[in-house]
N, CA, C and O atoms as a GROMACS GRO file, in nm:
protein
  516
    1MET      N    1  -1.437   4.308   3.370
    1MET     CA    2  -1.406   4.174   3.418
    1MET      C    3  -1.300   4.111   3.328
    1MET      O    4  -1.303   4.127   3.206
    2SER      N    5  -1.208   4.042   3.389
    2SER     CA    6  -1.100   3.978   3.315
    2SER      C    7  -1.153   3.858   3.237
    2SER      O    8  -1.251   3.795   3.278
    3ASN      N    9  -1.089   3.827   3.125
    3ASN     CA   10  -1.127   3.706   3.051
    3ASN      C   11  -1.022   3.597   3.068
    3ASN      O   12  -1.019   3.502   2.990
    4SER      N   13  -0.935   3.610   3.170
    4SER     CA   14  -0.834   3.508   3.202
    4SER      C   15  -0.846   3.472   3.349
    4SER      O   16  -0.877   3.556   3.434
    5ALA      N   17  -0.821   3.343   3.378
    5ALA     CA   18  -0.838   3.296   3.516
    5ALA      C   19  -0.721   3.210   3.560
    5ALA      O   20  -0.651   3.149   3.479
    6ILE      N   21  -0.702   3.207   3.691
    6ILE     CA   22  -0.609   3.116   3.757
    6ILE      C   23  -0.693   3.031   3.851
    6ILE      O   24  -0.770   3.083   3.932
    7LEU      N   25  -0.679   2.900   3.840
    7LEU     CA   26  -0.756   2.806   3.922
    7LEU      C   27  -0.662   2.736   4.020
    7LEU      O   28  -0.558   2.685   3.981
    8CYS      N   29  -0.702   2.736   4.147
    8CYS     CA   30  -0.626   2.667   4.252
    8CYS      C   31  -0.710   2.552   4.304
    8CYS      O   32  -0.829   2.568   4.332
    9VAL      N   33  -0.648   2.434   4.317
    9VAL     CA   34  -0.719   2.314   4.361
    9VAL      C   35  -0.644   2.254   4.480
    9VAL      O   36  -0.527   2.216   4.468
   10ASP      N   37  -0.713   2.244   4.593
   10ASP     CA   38  -0.653   2.187   4.714
   10ASP      C   39  -0.767   2.146   4.806
   10ASP      O   40  -0.869   2.215   4.812
   11ASP      N   41  -0.751   2.037   4.877
   11ASP     CA   42  -0.858   1.993   4.966
   11ASP      C   43  -0.859   2.067   5.100
   11ASP      O   44  -0.946   2.042   5.184
   12GLU      N   45  -0.764   2.156   5.122
   12GLU     CA   46  -0.760   2.235   5.245
   12GLU      C   47  -0.804   2.378   5.215
   12GLU      O   48  -0.736   2.450   5.141
   13SER      N   49  -0.917   2.420   5.273
   13SER     CA   50  -0.970   2.553   5.243
   13SER      C   51  -0.876   2.664   5.286
   13SER      O   52  -0.871   2.769   5.221
   14VAL      N   53  -0.800   2.644   5.393
   14VAL     CA   54  -0.706   2.748   5.438
   14VAL      C   55  -0.596   2.772   5.333
   14VAL      O   56  -0.551   2.885   5.314
   15ILE      N   57  -0.554   2.667   5.266
   15ILE     CA   58  -0.455   2.679   5.159
   15ILE      C   59  -0.515   2.759   5.043
   15ILE      O   60  -0.451   2.850   4.989
   16LEU      N   61  -0.638   2.725   5.006
   16LEU     CA   62  -0.704   2.795   4.896
   16LEU      C   63  -0.723   2.943   4.926
   16LEU      O   64  -0.699   3.028   4.840
   17GLU      N   65  -0.766   2.974   5.048
   17GLU     CA   66  -0.785   3.114   5.088
   17GLU      C   67  -0.654   3.190   5.081
   17GLU      O   68  -0.649   3.304   5.034
   18SER      N   69  -0.548   3.128   5.129
   18SER     CA   70  -0.417   3.191   5.129
   18SER      C   71  -0.367   3.216   4.986
   18SER      O   72  -0.319   3.325   4.955
   19LEU      N   73  -0.378   3.116   4.901
   19LEU     CA   74  -0.336   3.131   4.762
   19LEU      C   75  -0.414   3.242   4.692
   19LEU      O   76  -0.355   3.328   4.625
   20LYS      N   77  -0.545   3.240   4.708
   20LYS     CA   78  -0.630   3.341   4.643
   20LYS      C   79  -0.594   3.481   4.691
   20LYS      O   80  -0.586   3.574   4.611
   21GLU      N   81  -0.574   3.496   4.820
   21GLU     CA   82  -0.537   3.626   4.877
   21GLU      C   83  -0.402   3.673   4.821
   21GLU      O   84  -0.388   3.789   4.784
   22GLN      N   85  -0.304   3.583   4.816
   22GLN     CA   86  -0.172   3.619   4.765
   22GLN      C   87  -0.179   3.656   4.617
   22GLN      O   88  -0.116   3.752   4.574
   23LEU      N   89  -0.255   3.580   4.539
   23LEU     CA   90  -0.269   3.609   4.396
   23LEU      C   91  -0.335   3.745   4.374
   23LEU      O   92  -0.290   3.824   4.291
   24LYS      N   93  -0.441   3.772   4.449
   24LYS     CA   94  -0.510   3.901   4.435
   24LYS      C   95  -0.419   4.016   4.473
   24LYS      O   96  -0.418   4.120   4.407
   25ARG      N   97  -0.344   3.998   4.578
   25ARG     CA   98  -0.252   4.103   4.623
   25ARG      C   99  -0.146   4.132   4.517
   25ARG      O  100  -0.109   4.248   4.496
   26HIS      N  101  -0.098   4.029   4.453
   26HIS     CA  102   0.010   4.045   4.355
   26HIS      C  103  -0.041   4.093   4.218
   26HIS      O  104   0.020   4.181   4.157
   27PHE      N  105  -0.152   4.037   4.170
   27PHE     CA  106  -0.200   4.066   4.035
   27PHE      C  107  -0.321   4.158   4.030
   27PHE      O  108  -0.360   4.203   3.922
   28GLY      N  109  -0.381   4.186   4.144
   28GLY     CA  110  -0.498   4.274   4.145
   28GLY      C  111  -0.611   4.217   4.062
   28GLY      O  112  -0.644   4.100   4.074
   29ASN      N  113  -0.671   4.302   3.978
   29ASN     CA  114  -0.787   4.261   3.899
   29ASN      C  115  -0.753   4.210   3.760
   29ASN      O  116  -0.841   4.198   3.675
   30ARG      N  117  -0.626   4.179   3.736
   30ARG     CA  118  -0.586   4.130   3.603
   30ARG      C  119  -0.648   3.995   3.568
   30ARG      O  120  -0.670   3.965   3.451
   31TYR      N  121  -0.676   3.914   3.670
   31TYR     CA  122  -0.726   3.779   3.648
   31TYR      C  123  -0.844   3.751   3.739
   31TYR      O  124  -0.865   3.819   3.840
   32LEU      N  125  -0.922   3.649   3.702
   32LEU     CA  126  -1.020   3.591   3.792
   32LEU      C  127  -0.947   3.484   3.871
   32LEU      O  128  -0.857   3.418   3.819
   33TYR      N  129  -0.985   3.467   3.995
   33TYR     CA  130  -0.921   3.367   4.081
   33TYR      C  131  -1.029   3.271   4.127
   33TYR      O  132  -1.120   3.308   4.201
   34GLU      N  133  -1.017   3.146   4.083
   34GLU     CA  134  -1.114   3.044   4.118
   34GLU      C  135  -1.047   2.939   4.206
   34GLU      O  136  -0.928   2.912   4.192
   35VAL      N  137  -1.125   2.881   4.297
   35VAL     CA  138  -1.072   2.777   4.384
   35VAL      C  139  -1.167   2.657   4.386
   35VAL      O  140  -1.288   2.672   4.373
   36ALA      N  141  -1.108   2.540   4.402
   36ALA     CA  142  -1.185   2.416   4.410
   36ALA      C  143  -1.124   2.328   4.518
   36ALA      O  144  -1.001   2.318   4.529
   37GLU      N  145  -1.209   2.264   4.597
   37GLU     CA  146  -1.160   2.179   4.706
   37GLU      C  147  -1.140   2.033   4.664
   37GLU      O  148  -1.094   1.952   4.744
   38ASN      N  149  -1.174   2.001   4.539
   38ASN     CA  150  -1.149   1.866   4.489
   38ASN      C  151  -1.151   1.869   4.337
   38ASN      O  152  -1.186   1.970   4.276
   39VAL      N  153  -1.114   1.759   4.278
   39VAL     CA  154  -1.100   1.750   4.133
   39VAL      C  155  -1.236   1.764   4.064
   39VAL      O  156  -1.245   1.830   3.960
   40ASP      N  157  -1.341   1.703   4.120
   40ASP     CA  158  -1.474   1.714   4.058
   40ASP      C  159  -1.520   1.859   4.053
   40ASP      O  160  -1.572   1.905   3.951
   41GLU      N  161  -1.500   1.931   4.163
   41GLU     CA  162  -1.535   2.073   4.167
   41GLU      C  163  -1.451   2.152   4.067
   41GLU      O  164  -1.501   2.244   4.002
   42ALA      N  165  -1.325   2.117   4.054
   42ALA     CA  166  -1.237   2.185   3.958
   42ALA      C  167  -1.289   2.167   3.815
   42ALA      O  168  -1.291   2.263   3.738
   43TRP      N  169  -1.331   2.045   3.780
   43TRP     CA  170  -1.383   2.021   3.644
   43TRP      C  171  -1.510   2.102   3.620
   43TRP      O  172  -1.531   2.152   3.510
   44GLU      N  173  -1.595   2.115   3.722
   44GLU     CA  174  -1.717   2.197   3.710
   44GLU      C  175  -1.680   2.342   3.681
   44GLU      O  176  -1.740   2.406   3.594
   45ILE      N  177  -1.582   2.394   3.754
   45ILE     CA  178  -1.539   2.532   3.734
   45ILE      C  179  -1.479   2.550   3.594
   45ILE      O  180  -1.506   2.649   3.527
   46ILE      N  181  -1.398   2.453   3.552
   46ILE     CA  182  -1.338   2.459   3.418
   46ILE      C  183  -1.448   2.464   3.311
   46ILE      O  184  -1.439   2.542   3.217
   47GLU      N  185  -1.549   2.380   3.327
   47GLU     CA  186  -1.660   2.379   3.231
   47GLU      C  187  -1.733   2.514   3.230
   47GLU      O  188  -1.764   2.568   3.123
   48GLU      N  189  -1.761   2.568   3.347
   48GLU     CA  190  -1.828   2.698   3.357
   48GLU      C  191  -1.746   2.808   3.290
   48GLU      O  192  -1.798   2.888   3.212
   49LEU      N  193  -1.616   2.811   3.320
   49LEU     CA  194  -1.530   2.914   3.262
   49LEU      C  195  -1.524   2.901   3.109
   49LEU      O  196  -1.527   3.001   3.038
   50ASN      N  197  -1.515   2.778   3.061
   50ASN     CA  198  -1.513   2.755   2.916
   50ASN      C  199  -1.643   2.803   2.852
   50ASN      O  200  -1.641   2.865   2.745
   51ASN      N  201  -1.756   2.775   2.917
   51ASN     CA  202  -1.885   2.820   2.864
   51ASN      C  203  -1.894   2.972   2.860
   51ASN      O  204  -1.961   3.028   2.773
   52GLU      N  205  -1.827   3.038   2.952
   52GLU     CA  206  -1.827   3.184   2.958
   52GLU      C  207  -1.713   3.244   2.875
   52GLU      O  208  -1.691   3.365   2.879
   53LYS      N  209  -1.641   3.159   2.801
   53LYS     CA  210  -1.529   3.202   2.716
   53LYS      C  211  -1.417   3.270   2.796
   53LYS      O  212  -1.353   3.363   2.749
   54ILE      N  213  -1.396   3.220   2.918
   54ILE     CA  214  -1.288   3.270   3.003
   54ILE      C  215  -1.172   3.172   2.991
   54ILE      O  216  -1.188   3.051   3.011
   55ASN      N  217  -1.055   3.224   2.960
   55ASN     CA  218  -0.935   3.147   2.935
   55ASN      C  219  -0.865   3.114   3.068
   55ASN      O  220  -0.823   3.205   3.140
   56ILE      N  221  -0.852   2.987   3.100
   56ILE     CA  222  -0.776   2.946   3.218
   56ILE      C  223  -0.629   2.941   3.176
   56ILE      O  224  -0.592   2.864   3.088
   57ILE      N  225  -0.547   3.023   3.240
   57ILE     CA  226  -0.407   3.027   3.200
   57ILE      C  227  -0.319   2.939   3.287
   57ILE      O  228  -0.220   2.884   3.239
   58ILE      N  229  -0.356   2.926   3.416
   58ILE     CA  230  -0.273   2.848   3.509
   58ILE      C  231  -0.364   2.769   3.602
   58ILE      O  232  -0.467   2.819   3.648
   59ILE      N  233  -0.326   2.645   3.628
   59ILE     CA  234  -0.389   2.566   3.734
   59ILE      C  235  -0.279   2.528   3.832
   59ILE      O  236  -0.178   2.468   3.795
   60ILE      N  237  -0.302   2.564   3.958
   60ILE     CA  238  -0.213   2.526   4.068
   60ILE      C  239  -0.286   2.419   4.147
   60ILE      O  240  -0.393   2.444   4.202
   61SER      N  241  -0.229   2.300   4.153
   61SER     CA  242  -0.298   2.188   4.217
   61SER      C  243  -0.212   2.121   4.323
   61SER      O  244  -0.092   2.100   4.306
   62ASP      N  245  -0.278   2.087   4.432
   62ASP     CA  246  -0.217   2.003   4.535
   62ASP      C  247  -0.197   1.864   4.476
   62ASP      O  248  -0.259   1.829   4.375
   63TRP      N  249  -0.111   1.786   4.537
   63TRP     CA  250  -0.092   1.649   4.491
   63TRP      C  251  -0.181   1.552   4.569
   63TRP      O  252  -0.255   1.474   4.510
   64LEU      N  253  -0.174   1.558   4.703
   64LEU     CA  254  -0.245   1.461   4.786
   64LEU      C  255  -0.385   1.513   4.818
   64LEU      O  256  -0.404   1.597   4.905
   65MET      N  257  -0.483   1.460   4.744
   65MET     CA  258  -0.622   1.496   4.765
   65MET      C  259  -0.705   1.368   4.764
   65MET      O  260  -0.665   1.268   4.702
   66PRO      N  261  -0.820   1.369   4.830
   66PRO     CA  262  -0.906   1.251   4.827
   66PRO      C  263  -0.951   1.221   4.684
   66PRO      O  264  -0.979   1.312   4.606
   67GLY      N  265  -0.958   1.095   4.651
   67GLY     CA  266  -1.002   1.056   4.516
   67GLY      C  267  -0.888   1.060   4.417
   67GLY      O  268  -0.808   0.966   4.412
   68THR      N  269  -0.880   1.164   4.340
   68THR     CA  270  -0.781   1.176   4.234
   68THR      C  271  -0.658   1.253   4.283
   68THR      O  272  -0.672   1.362   4.340
   69LYS      N  273  -0.541   1.198   4.262
   69LYS     CA  274  -0.416   1.267   4.299
   69LYS      C  275  -0.390   1.380   4.199
   69LYS      O  276  -0.437   1.378   4.085
   70GLY      N  277  -0.313   1.478   4.245
   70GLY     CA  278  -0.285   1.595   4.164
   70GLY      C  279  -0.216   1.564   4.033
   70GLY      O  280  -0.246   1.629   3.932
   71ASP      N  281  -0.124   1.468   4.030
   71ASP     CA  282  -0.056   1.437   3.905
   71ASP      C  283  -0.154   1.380   3.802
   71ASP      O  284  -0.146   1.413   3.684
   72GLU      N  285  -0.246   1.294   3.848
   72GLU     CA  286  -0.347   1.238   3.758
   72GLU      C  287  -0.437   1.350   3.703
   72GLU      O  288  -0.467   1.352   3.584
   73PHE      N  289  -0.478   1.440   3.790
   73PHE     CA  290  -0.563   1.552   3.750
   73PHE      C  291  -0.492   1.639   3.646
   73PHE      O  292  -0.551   1.673   3.543
   74LEU      N  293  -0.367   1.674   3.673
   74LEU     CA  294  -0.294   1.761   3.580
   74LEU      C  295  -0.265   1.692   3.447
   74LEU      O  296  -0.262   1.758   3.343
   75ILE      N  297  -0.246   1.562   3.448
   75ILE     CA  298  -0.229   1.486   3.323
   75ILE      C  299  -0.358   1.494   3.241
   75ILE      O  300  -0.353   1.515   3.120
   76ASN      N  301  -0.472   1.478   3.307
   76ASN     CA  302  -0.600   1.490   3.238
   76ASN      C  303  -0.623   1.631   3.185
   76ASN      O  304  -0.673   1.649   3.074
   77ILE      N  305  -0.585   1.730   3.264
   77ILE     CA  306  -0.596   1.869   3.219
   77ILE      C  307  -0.516   1.888   3.091
   77ILE      O  308  -0.565   1.945   2.994
   78HIS      N  309  -0.393   1.839   3.093
   78HIS     CA  310  -0.304   1.858   2.977
   78HIS      C  311  -0.361   1.789   2.851
   78HIS      O  312  -0.347   1.841   2.741
   79LYS      N  313  -0.425   1.673   2.869
   79LYS     CA  314  -0.484   1.602   2.754
   79LYS      C  315  -0.596   1.684   2.691
   79LYS      O  316  -0.611   1.688   2.569
   80HIS      N  317  -0.675   1.751   2.775
   80HIS     CA  318  -0.791   1.826   2.726
   80HIS      C  319  -0.759   1.972   2.693
   80HIS      O  320  -0.819   2.031   2.603
   81PHE      N  321  -0.665   2.029   2.767
   81PHE     CA  322  -0.632   2.171   2.754
   81PHE      C  323  -0.480   2.189   2.757
   81PHE      O  324  -0.426   2.236   2.857
   82PRO      N  325  -0.412   2.153   2.650
   82PRO     CA  326  -0.265   2.153   2.651
   82PRO      C  327  -0.201   2.290   2.670
   82PRO      O  328  -0.082   2.298   2.702
   83LYS      N  329  -0.277   2.398   2.651
   83LYS     CA  330  -0.219   2.532   2.666
   83LYS      C  331  -0.220   2.582   2.811
   83LYS      O  332  -0.152   2.679   2.844
   84ILE      N  333  -0.298   2.516   2.898
   84ILE     CA  334  -0.301   2.558   3.038
   84ILE      C  335  -0.169   2.521   3.104
   84ILE      O  336  -0.122   2.408   3.093
   85ILE      N  337  -0.110   2.617   3.173
   85ILE     CA  338   0.014   2.593   3.248
   85ILE      C  339  -0.022   2.524   3.379
   85ILE      O  340  -0.114   2.567   3.450
   86THR      N  341   0.050   2.416   3.411
   86THR     CA  342   0.021   2.340   3.533
   86THR      C  343   0.136   2.355   3.634
   86THR      O  344   0.254   2.347   3.600
   87ILE      N  345   0.095   2.377   3.758
   87ILE     CA  346   0.190   2.390   3.869
   87ILE      C  347   0.138   2.301   3.982
   87ILE      O  348   0.020   2.304   4.015
   88MET      N  349   0.227   2.222   4.039
   88MET     CA  350   0.190   2.138   4.152
   88MET      C  351   0.240   2.204   4.280
   88MET      O  352   0.353   2.251   4.286
   89LEU      N  353   0.153   2.208   4.380
   89LEU     CA  354   0.187   2.260   4.512
   89LEU      C  355   0.168   2.145   4.608
   89LEU      O  356   0.057   2.094   4.622
   90THR      N  357   0.274   2.103   4.674
   90THR     CA  358   0.264   1.980   4.752
   90THR      C  359   0.353   1.981   4.876
   90THR      O  360   0.454   2.050   4.882
   91GLY      N  361   0.311   1.904   4.970
   91GLY     CA  362   0.395   1.878   5.086
   91GLY      C  363   0.435   1.732   5.090
   91GLY      O  364   0.518   1.691   5.172
   92GLN      N  365   0.376   1.650   5.000
   92GLN     CA  366   0.393   1.506   5.013
   92GLN      C  367   0.416   1.429   4.885
   92GLN      O  368   0.430   1.307   4.890
   93ALA      N  369   0.420   1.493   4.771
   93ALA     CA  370   0.433   1.419   4.645
   93ALA      C  371   0.566   1.345   4.640
   93ALA      O  372   0.670   1.397   4.680
   94ASP      N  373   0.561   1.223   4.588
   94ASP     CA  374   0.685   1.150   4.568
   94ASP      C  375   0.746   1.190   4.435
   94ASP      O  376   0.678   1.243   4.347
   95GLN      N  377   0.873   1.165   4.421
   95GLN     CA  378   0.947   1.207   4.301
   95GLN      C  379   0.891   1.143   4.174
   95GLN      O  380   0.891   1.206   4.068
   96ASP      N  381   0.844   1.018   4.184
   96ASP     CA  382   0.786   0.951   4.066
   96ASP      C  383   0.663   1.026   4.015
   96ASP      O  384   0.645   1.041   3.894
   97SER      N  385   0.579   1.072   4.108
   97SER     CA  386   0.458   1.146   4.068
   97SER      C  387   0.493   1.279   4.004
   97SER      O  388   0.430   1.320   3.906
   98ILE      N  389   0.594   1.344   4.057
   98ILE     CA  390   0.638   1.472   4.000
   98ILE      C  391   0.695   1.450   3.860
   98ILE      O  392   0.664   1.525   3.768
   99GLU      N  393   0.776   1.347   3.844
   99GLU     CA  394   0.834   1.317   3.713
   99GLU      C  395   0.725   1.280   3.612
   99GLU      O  396   0.729   1.322   3.496
  100ARG      N  397   0.628   1.200   3.658
  100ARG     CA  398   0.517   1.162   3.569
  100ARG      C  399   0.441   1.287   3.523
  100ARG      O  400   0.406   1.298   3.406
  101ALA      N  401   0.417   1.380   3.616
  101ALA     CA  402   0.348   1.504   3.580
  101ALA      C  403   0.432   1.589   3.484
  101ALA      O  404   0.377   1.651   3.393
  102LYS      N  405   0.563   1.591   3.504
  102LYS     CA  406   0.650   1.666   3.412
  102LYS      C  407   0.641   1.607   3.271
  102LYS      O  408   0.634   1.681   3.173
  103GLN      N  409   0.642   1.475   3.262
  103GLN     CA  410   0.644   1.409   3.132
  103GLN      C  411   0.506   1.408   3.065
  103GLN      O  412   0.496   1.429   2.944
  104GLN      N  413   0.401   1.384   3.143
  104GLN     CA  414   0.270   1.364   3.083
  104GLN      C  415   0.176   1.484   3.095
  104GLN      O  416   0.075   1.491   3.024
  105ALA      N  417   0.208   1.578   3.182
  105ALA     CA  418   0.121   1.695   3.201
  105ALA      C  419   0.195   1.823   3.166
  105ALA      O  420   0.142   1.933   3.184
  106ASN      N  421   0.317   1.810   3.117
  106ASN     CA  422   0.399   1.927   3.090
  106ASN      C  423   0.405   2.019   3.212
  106ASN      O  424   0.393   2.141   3.201
  107LEU      N  425   0.423   1.958   3.328
  107LEU     CA  426   0.428   2.032   3.455
  107LEU      C  427   0.533   2.141   3.447
  107LEU      O  428   0.650   2.114   3.419
  108TYR      N  429   0.491   2.264   3.472
  108TYR     CA  430   0.582   2.377   3.462
  108TYR      C  431   0.672   2.385   3.585
  108TYR      O  432   0.792   2.411   3.574
  109ALA      N  433   0.613   2.363   3.703
  109ALA     CA  434   0.690   2.375   3.827
  109ALA      C  435   0.623   2.296   3.938
  109ALA      O  436   0.503   2.268   3.934
  110CYS      N  437   0.703   2.261   4.037
  110CYS     CA  438   0.652   2.198   4.158
  110CYS      C  439   0.699   2.283   4.276
  110CYS      O  440   0.819   2.301   4.298
  111LEU      N  441   0.604   2.335   4.350
  111LEU     CA  442   0.634   2.414   4.470
  111LEU      C  443   0.600   2.330   4.592
  111LEU      O  444   0.505   2.252   4.592
  112TYR      N  445   0.680   2.347   4.695
  112TYR     CA  446   0.661   2.266   4.815
  112TYR      C  447   0.601   2.348   4.928
  112TYR      O  448   0.640   2.463   4.951
  113LYS      N  449   0.507   2.286   4.998
  113LYS     CA  450   0.446   2.347   5.116
  113LYS      C  451   0.543   2.336   5.231
  113LYS      O  452   0.608   2.232   5.245
  114PRO      N  453   0.557   2.435   5.313
  114PRO     CA  454   0.500   2.568   5.298
  114PRO      C  455   0.578   2.647   5.193
  114PRO      O  456   0.702   2.650   5.195
  115TRP      N  457   0.506   2.710   5.103
  115TRP     CA  458   0.569   2.789   4.998
  115TRP      C  459   0.589   2.932   5.046
  115TRP      O  460   0.532   2.973   5.147
  116THR      N  461   0.670   3.006   4.974
  116THR     CA  462   0.684   3.149   5.004
  116THR      C  463   0.617   3.226   4.891
  116THR      O  464   0.614   3.181   4.776
  117GLU      N  465   0.563   3.342   4.924
  117GLU     CA  466   0.502   3.426   4.822
  117GLU      C  467   0.604   3.459   4.714
  117GLU      O  468   0.572   3.459   4.595
  118LYS      N  469   0.728   3.486   4.756
  118LYS     CA  470   0.832   3.522   4.661
  118LYS      C  471   0.851   3.411   4.557
  118LYS      O  472   0.856   3.439   4.437
  119LYS      N  473   0.862   3.287   4.601
  119LYS     CA  474   0.882   3.174   4.509
  119LYS      C  475   0.759   3.153   4.421
  119LYS      O  476   0.771   3.126   4.302
  120LEU      N  477   0.640   3.165   4.480
  120LEU     CA  478   0.517   3.150   4.405
  120LEU      C  479   0.513   3.249   4.288
  120LEU      O  480   0.480   3.212   4.175
  121PHE      N  481   0.547   3.374   4.317
  121PHE     CA  482   0.538   3.475   4.213
  121PHE      C  483   0.655   3.472   4.117
  121PHE      O  484   0.640   3.514   4.002
  122GLU      N  485   0.770   3.423   4.160
  122GLU     CA  486   0.879   3.401   4.065
  122GLU      C  487   0.834   3.301   3.958
  122GLU      O  488   0.856   3.323   3.838
  123VAL      N  489   0.770   3.193   4.001
  123VAL     CA  490   0.724   3.090   3.908
  123VAL      C  491   0.614   3.144   3.818
  123VAL      O  492   0.622   3.130   3.696
  124ILE      N  493   0.513   3.207   3.877
  124ILE     CA  494   0.400   3.255   3.797
  124ILE      C  495   0.443   3.368   3.703
  124ILE      O  496   0.404   3.370   3.586
  125ASP      N  497   0.524   3.460   3.753
  125ASP     CA  498   0.570   3.569   3.667
  125ASP      C  499   0.651   3.515   3.549
  125ASP      O  500   0.641   3.568   3.439
  126SER      N  501   0.731   3.411   3.573
  126SER     CA  502   0.810   3.354   3.463
  126SER      C  503   0.719   3.288   3.358
  126SER      O  504   0.752   3.289   3.239
  127VAL      N  505   0.607   3.232   3.401
  127VAL     CA  506   0.510   3.173   3.309
  127VAL      C  507   0.447   3.281   3.222
  127VAL      O  508   0.427   3.261   3.102
  128LEU      N  509   0.416   3.393   3.282
  128LEU     CA  510   0.339   3.497   3.215
  128LEU      C  511   0.422   3.586   3.123
  128LEU      O  512   0.366   3.666   3.048
  129LYS      N  513   0.552   3.572   3.128
  129LYS     CA  514   0.637   3.657   3.042
  129LYS      C  515   0.642   3.604   2.900
  129LYS      O  516   0.708   3.663   2.815
   0.00000   0.00000   0.00000
């Protein structure tokens, strides 16, 4: 079992299924792939992984979700876990939110829906090098 994980957060289950499938196809068993449909669920997963000593290397988060917006979530992630790479996946984020995430969450990249597998893996592969 891998001791590194990639966490995807989006309120649309079809998006999460697609991301997880694409990640598994590209990286195989190198990582654990976790998904959360909201920020509260994501924090629960983060806590579980930390308790199991599993290193979260990347969080890919939607911006427009019920409750907490993706930029706010990623800013909180960065405050608690500054080594986790953050990527926003969005169809609706405004430029101010993206800039705020870049400045306060050290946002690595912003991908726009619909994304391409090629672009997704260009970004992730560049992070992992």
